[in-house]
C-alpha positions in Angstrom: 55.4 -79.0 100.6 54.7 -82.7 100.8 51.3 -84.2 100.0 49.3 -86.4 102.4 50.6 -89.6 100.9 54.2 -88.4 101.5 53.2 -87.8 105.1 52.3 -91.4 105.5 48.5 -91.2 105.0 46.9 -94.3 103.3 45.5 -94.1 99.8 41.9 -94.7 101.0 42.1 -91.7 103.3 43.9 -89.6 100.7 41.1 -90.4 98.2 38.5 -89.1 100.7 40.6 -86.0 101.3 40.8 -85.3 97.5 37.0 -85.7 97.1 36.5 -83.1 99.9 39.0 -80.7 98.3 42.0 -81.3 100.6 45.0 -81.6 98.4 47.9 -80.1 100.4 48.3 -80.4 104.2 48.3 -77.2 106.3 51.5 -76.4 108.3 50.2 -78.0 111.5 49.2 -81.1 109.6 52.5 -81.4 107.9 54.4 -81.1 111.2 52.2 -83.3 113.4 50.9 -86.2 111.3 54.3 -88.1 110.9 55.0 -87.9 114.6 51.4 -89.0 115.6 51.7 -92.0 113.2 54.9 -93.0 114.9 53.1 -93.0 118.3 54.9 -90.1 119.8 53.4 -87.9 122.5 52.7 -84.4 121.1 52.0 -80.8 122.3 50.7 -78.8 119.4 50.0 -75.1 119.6 48.3 -73.4 116.6 45.8 -70.7 115.9 42.2 -71.7 115.6 41.1 -72.5 112.0 44.5 -73.9 111.0 43.3 -77.5 110.4 44.4 -79.1 113.7 41.3 -81.4 113.8 42.5 -83.4 110.8 46.0 -83.4 112.3 44.9 -86.0 114.9 41.8 -87.4 113.1 43.7 -88.8 110.1 46.4 -90.7 112.1 43.7 -92.1 114.5 41.6 -93.4 111.6 44.6 -94.9 109.9 45.6 -96.9 113.0 42.2 -98.2 114.0 42.0 -102.0 114.1 38.4 -102.9 113.0 39.0 -106.5 114.2 38.9 -105.3 117.8 35.7 -104.0 119.3 37.4 -102.0 122.1 37.7 -98.3 122.3 41.1 -97.4 120.8 41.0 -93.6 120.7 39.5 -91.1 123.0 39.1 -87.4 122.0 38.2 -85.1 124.9 36.6 -81.7 124.1 35.3 -78.9 126.3 31.8 -78.5 124.7 29.1 -80.7 123.1 29.2 -78.5 120.0 32.9 -79.3 119.4 32.3 -83.0 120.1 29.5 -83.0 117.5 31.8 -81.2 115.0 34.7 -83.5 115.4 32.4 -86.6 115.2 31.0 -85.2 111.9 34.5 -84.7 110.6 35.5 -88.3 111.5 32.3 -89.7 109.8 33.2 -87.8 106.6 36.8 -89.0 106.6 36.0 -92.7 107.2 33.8 -92.9 104.1 36.3 -95.3 102.4 37.1 -97.2 105.5 34.9 -100.2 106.3 33.9 -101.1 109.9 35.2 -98.1 111.7 32.7 -96.9 114.4 32.7 -93.5 116.2 30.4 -92.4 119.0 29.9 -88.9 120.5 29.3 -88.9 124.2 28.1 -85.6 125.7 25.5 -84.1 128.1 22.0 -83.4 126.9 21.7 -86.8 125.1 19.5 -89.7 126.2 21.7 -91.8 128.5 19.9 -95.0 127.6 20.6 -94.4 123.9 24.3 -93.9 124.7 24.4 -97.0 126.8 22.9 -99.1 124.0 25.5 -97.7 121.6 28.3 -98.4 123.9 27.4 -102.1 124.0 28.4 -102.4 120.4 31.9 -101.9 118.9 33.0 -98.3 119.2 36.5 -97.7 118.1 36.6 -93.9 118.6 34.8 -92.0 121.3 34.5 -88.2 121.2 33.4 -86.9 124.6 32.9 -84.0 127.0 34.5 -84.6 130.5 31.2 -84.5 132.5 29.2 -87.1 130.6 32.3 -89.4 130.1 32.8 -89.5 133.9 29.2 -90.3 134.3 29.7 -93.4 132.1 32.9 -94.3 134.0 31.0 -94.3 137.3 28.2 -96.4 135.7 30.9 -98.8 134.5 29.4 -98.5 131.0 32.7 -97.5 129.4 36.2 -99.0 129.8 39.1 -96.7 128.9 41.8 -99.2 129.7 42.0 -100.2 126.0 42.6 -96.6 124.8 45.8 -96.4 122.7 45.5 -92.7 121.8 44.1 -89.9 124.0 43.6 -86.4 122.5 43.0 -83.4 124.6 41.5 -80.8 122.2 41.1 -77.1 123.1 43.1 -77.7 126.2 43.2 -74.0 127.2 39.4 -73.9 127.2 39.3 -77.0 129.4 41.3 -74.9 131.9 39.1 -71.8 131.3 35.9 -73.8 132.0 37.3 -75.5 135.1 37.5 -79.0 133.6 41.1 -79.9 134.6 40.0 -81.9 137.7 37.7 -84.0 135.5 40.4 -84.4 132.9 42.7 -85.6 135.7 40.2 -88.3 136.7 39.8 -89.4 133.1 43.6 -89.7 132.6 43.7 -91.9 135.7 41.3 -94.4 134.0 43.7 -94.9 131.0 46.9 -96.9 130.8 50.2 -95.0 131.1 51.4 -96.6 127.9 48.8 -94.6 125.8 49.8 -92.0 123.3 48.8 -88.5 124.5 48.2 -85.6 122.1 47.5 -82.1 123.4 46.2 -79.4 121.0 45.6 -75.8 122.1 45.5 -72.3 120.7 47.4 -70.9 123.7 49.6 -72.6 126.3 49.0 -71.3 129.9 51.3 -72.6 132.6 48.6 -74.9 134.0 48.4 -76.7 130.7 52.2 -77.2 130.6 52.0 -78.6 134.1 49.3 -81.1 133.0 51.4 -82.1 130.0 54.5 -82.7 132.2 52.4 -84.9 134.5 50.9 -87.2 131.9 53.1 -87.1 128.8 56.4 -88.9 128.0 59.0 -86.9 126.3 56.5 -85.0 124.1 57.4 -83.4 120.9 56.5 -79.7 121.0 55.2 -78.0 117.8 54.2 -74.4 117.5 53.0 -72.9 114.3 54.3 -69.3 114.5 52.7 -66.3 113.0 53.6 -62.7 112.8 50.5 -61.9 114.8 48.6 -64.0 117.4 45.3 -63.4 115.7 44.5 -64.6 112.2 45.8 -62.2 109.6 42.7 -62.4 107.3 40.5 -61.0 110.1 40.0 -57.2 110.1 39.6 -56.1 113.7 37.8 -52.9 114.6 37.0 -51.4 118.0 33.8 -49.3 118.2 33.9 -46.7 121.1 30.5 -46.5 122.7 28.7 -46.6 126.1 26.6 -49.3 127.8 23.5 -47.3 127.1 24.2 -47.0 123.4 25.5 -50.6 122.8 22.3 -52.0 121.4 21.7 -49.0 119.0 25.3 -49.3 117.9 25.0 -53.0 117.1 21.8 -52.5 115.2 23.5 -49.8 113.1 26.5 -52.1 112.4 24.2 -54.9 111.3 22.2 -52.7 109.0 25.4 -51.2 107.5 27.4 -54.5 107.2 24.6 -56.9 106.3 26.6 -60.0 107.3 26.0 -63.2 105.4 26.6 -65.1 108.7 27.4 -63.4 111.9 28.0 -64.5 115.5 27.3 -62.0 118.3 29.0 -62.8 121.6 27.5 -61.8 125.0 29.1 -62.2 128.4 26.1 -63.9 130.1 23.1 -66.0 129.3 20.7 -63.2 130.5 22.3 -60.7 128.2 22.2 -63.1 125.3 18.5 -63.7 125.8 17.7 -60.0 126.0 19.7 -59.2 122.9 18.2 -62.1 121.0 14.7 -60.7 121.7 15.7 -57.2 120.7 17.1 -58.4 117.4 13.9 -60.4 116.7 11.8 -57.3 117.4 13.9 -55.4 114.9 13.2 -58.0 112.2 16.5 -59.9 112.1 16.8 -63.6 111.3 18.4 -64.7 114.5 18.7 -67.5 117.0 20.3 -67.8 120.5 22.9 -70.3 121.7 23.5 -70.6 125.5 23.5 -73.1 128.3 19.8 -72.6 129.3 18.6 -74.1 126.0 17.8 -77.8 125.7 20.1 -79.9 123.5 17.4 -80.2 120.9 17.0 -76.4 120.6 20.8 -75.9 120.5 21.1 -78.4 117.7 18.2 -76.8 115.8 19.8 -73.4 116.1 23.1 -74.7 114.8 21.5 -76.5 111.9 19.6 -73.4 110.8 22.8 -71.3 111.1 24.9 -73.8 109.1 22.2 -73.9 106.4 22.1 -70.1 106.4 18.4 -70.1 107.2 19.2 -67.5 109.8 21.9 -64.9 109.5 22.8 -64.2 113.1 23.6 -66.3 116.2 23.7 -64.6 119.7 26.0 -66.8 121.8 27.9 -67.1 125.0 31.5 -68.1 125.0 30.9 -71.6 126.4 28.1 -72.5 124.0 30.1 -71.3 120.9 33.4 -72.8 121.9 34.9 -74.7 119.0 32.1 -73.6 116.7 33.2 -74.1 113.1 30.8 -72.9 110.5 31.8 -72.2 106.9 30.9 -68.8 105.6 30.9 -66.8 108.9 31.7 -63.2 107.6 31.4 -61.3 110.9 31.9 -61.6 114.6 30.5 -59.0 117.0 31.8 -58.8 120.5 28.8 -57.1 122.1 30.6 -57.6 125.4 34.3 -57.4 125.4 36.0 -60.7 126.5 37.9 -60.6 129.8 40.9 -62.5 128.7 43.1 -62.7 125.6 42.4 -66.4 124.9 38.7 -65.8 124.7 39.2 -62.9 122.3 41.4 -65.0 120.0 38.9 -67.9 120.0 35.9 -65.6 119.4 37.3 -63.7 116.4 38.6 -67.0 115.1 35.1 -68.0 114.2 35.4 -65.9 111.1 38.2 -65.6 108.5 38.6 -69.4 108.4 40.1 -71.5 105.7 41.6 -68.6 103.9 38.5 -66.5 103.8 38.2 -62.9 104.8 36.4 -61.8 108.0 35.6 -58.8 110.2 35.5 -58.7 114.0 33.9 -55.7 115.7 34.3 -55.2 119.5 32.1 -52.7 121.3 34.1 -50.9 124.0 32.5 -48.8 126.8 34.6 -46.6 129.1 34.7 -49.4 131.8 36.2 -51.8 129.2 39.4 -49.8 128.6 41.6 -52.0 130.8 40.4 -55.2 129.0 41.1 -53.6 125.6 44.7 -52.7 126.7 45.2 -56.2 127.9 44.0 -57.7 124.6 46.2 -55.4 122.5 49.2 -56.3 124.6 48.3 -60.0 124.4 48.0 -60.0 120.6 50.9 -57.6 120.2 49.1 -55.1 118.0 47.1 -51.8 118.3 43.5 -52.2 117.1 41.8 -49.6 114.9 39.3 -47.6 116.9 36.2 -45.9 115.4 33.3 -43.8 116.6 29.9 -43.7 114.9 28.9 -40.1 115.4 25.4 -39.8 116.8 25.1 -43.5 117.3 27.9 -45.1 119.3 28.6 -41.7 120.9 26.9 -38.2 120.7 27.7 -36.0 117.7 30.8 -33.9 118.2 28.8 -30.7 117.7 26.4 -31.7 120.4 29.2 -32.8 122.6 31.1 -29.5 122.1 27.9 -27.5 122.9 27.6 -29.5 126.2 31.2 -28.9 127.1 31.7 -25.2 126.1 32.3 -22.6 128.9 29.7 -20.3 127.3 27.1 -23.0 127.3 27.9 -24.0 130.9 27.6 -20.3 132.0 24.4 -20.0 130.0 23.0 -23.1 131.7 24.0 -21.7 135.1 22.2 -18.4 134.3 19.2 -20.3 133.2 19.2 -22.4 136.4 19.6 -19.2 138.5 16.7 -17.5 136.6 14.6 -20.5 137.0 15.5 -20.7 140.7 14.5 -17.0 141.2 11.2 -17.5 139.4 10.5 -20.6 141.5 11.3 -18.6 144.7 9.0 -15.8 143.6 6.2 -18.2 142.8 6.7 -19.9 146.1 6.6 -16.5 148.0 3.5 -15.5 146.1 1.8 -18.8 146.9 2.8 -18.5 150.6 1.3 -14.9 150.7 -1.9 -16.1 149.0 -2.2 -19.1 151.3 -1.6 -16.9 154.4 -4.3 -14.4 153.2 -6.7 -17.3 152.6 -6.0 -18.7 156.0 -6.6 -15.3 157.6 -9.8 -14.8 155.6 -11.0 -18.3 156.6 -10.2 -17.4 160.3 -12.1 -14.1 160.2 -15.1 -15.8 158.5 -15.2 -18.6 161.0 -15.0 -16.0 163.8 -18.1 -14.2 162.4 -19.9 -17.5 162.1 -19.3 -18.4 165.7 -20.5 -14.9 166.8 -23.6 -15.3 164.8 -24.2 -18.7 166.3 -24.1 -17.3 169.8 -27.4 -15.4 169.2 
């Protein structure tokens, strides 16, 4: 395997890589960096956590001309968290490069502050589609000078409905630009987008025996909606994750679960779209610094989340598509580390489980936590046995007979009382006549 210098990376960048512990390129870096340095359009498909960020960041940094103040590279991401993460990575890598400026542009930030920053020299812009289009409409950003455009997490752009915005952004750039598309999966809509905007792209796919990362142990817990919370609490107490991410389907469910975990004494924060940017950043900072152990998140908020040391992922709600499952569990088992992914499956989730197993081409281990995720077998057998059912029927019949007897007795007593009251009132009337 060649080293970074042999791939064409400059000494200054290589020194930074060494200081950060990166000695050998990953397969995706090895196959993409030379082509990107040559200016070729590229479609790269690889599992999450394989090092694809550096595959485009290193060539971009190497080709920046600090003598020009124009925007030379644009990196589009689906979420603000991913934009922050890539910007942080660029800032680390440009340590030995003088004069290179990078700016993150995403929603939730002060627009006036961004406008001020954009007036200075910004060589690399990392942006989410919505906020970038806002600046385009304000005419505060000019993309006509962009030499390299990167579409990161392209499948999630599709999943979140951002393709029309991406289309508008491409329109603002010159057709002579280099376009790089990175994605974990490659739906037909993404291929159509690539065909529309790319010129003879080189296609690279890092194949694996399984779609999901091999280091991740995947376990299905059979349960019910009613027992989900108790099952999760049991797993957390048993597993004691160093850092764990819990995925919920909606913001409301994330909020409720976050409150329940707080009540049970866990160090936990929530991450979803209803939080302010300041609160989201605070939650992420606490999680990265391991001041909290758990993060309850929705798919959108946690997309592209890359935190070292995540040992566990819990799918409190099963994802409704294969791509989301792959991205969720990919938050653990990163950079060669081990990880565990638990998915709680209720009876109504069976179809989604079958779809996921088919999509990743493997059968997942299924477990039951007796008395927690499902009733004890003994209890279940007692409920189901014919003798018990007959006994229950006899008890119900006996109870019904007793109730009817009581009812007849009460009716007789009431009739007697009514007759007594009638006779008494008759006597009173008679007495009143004299």
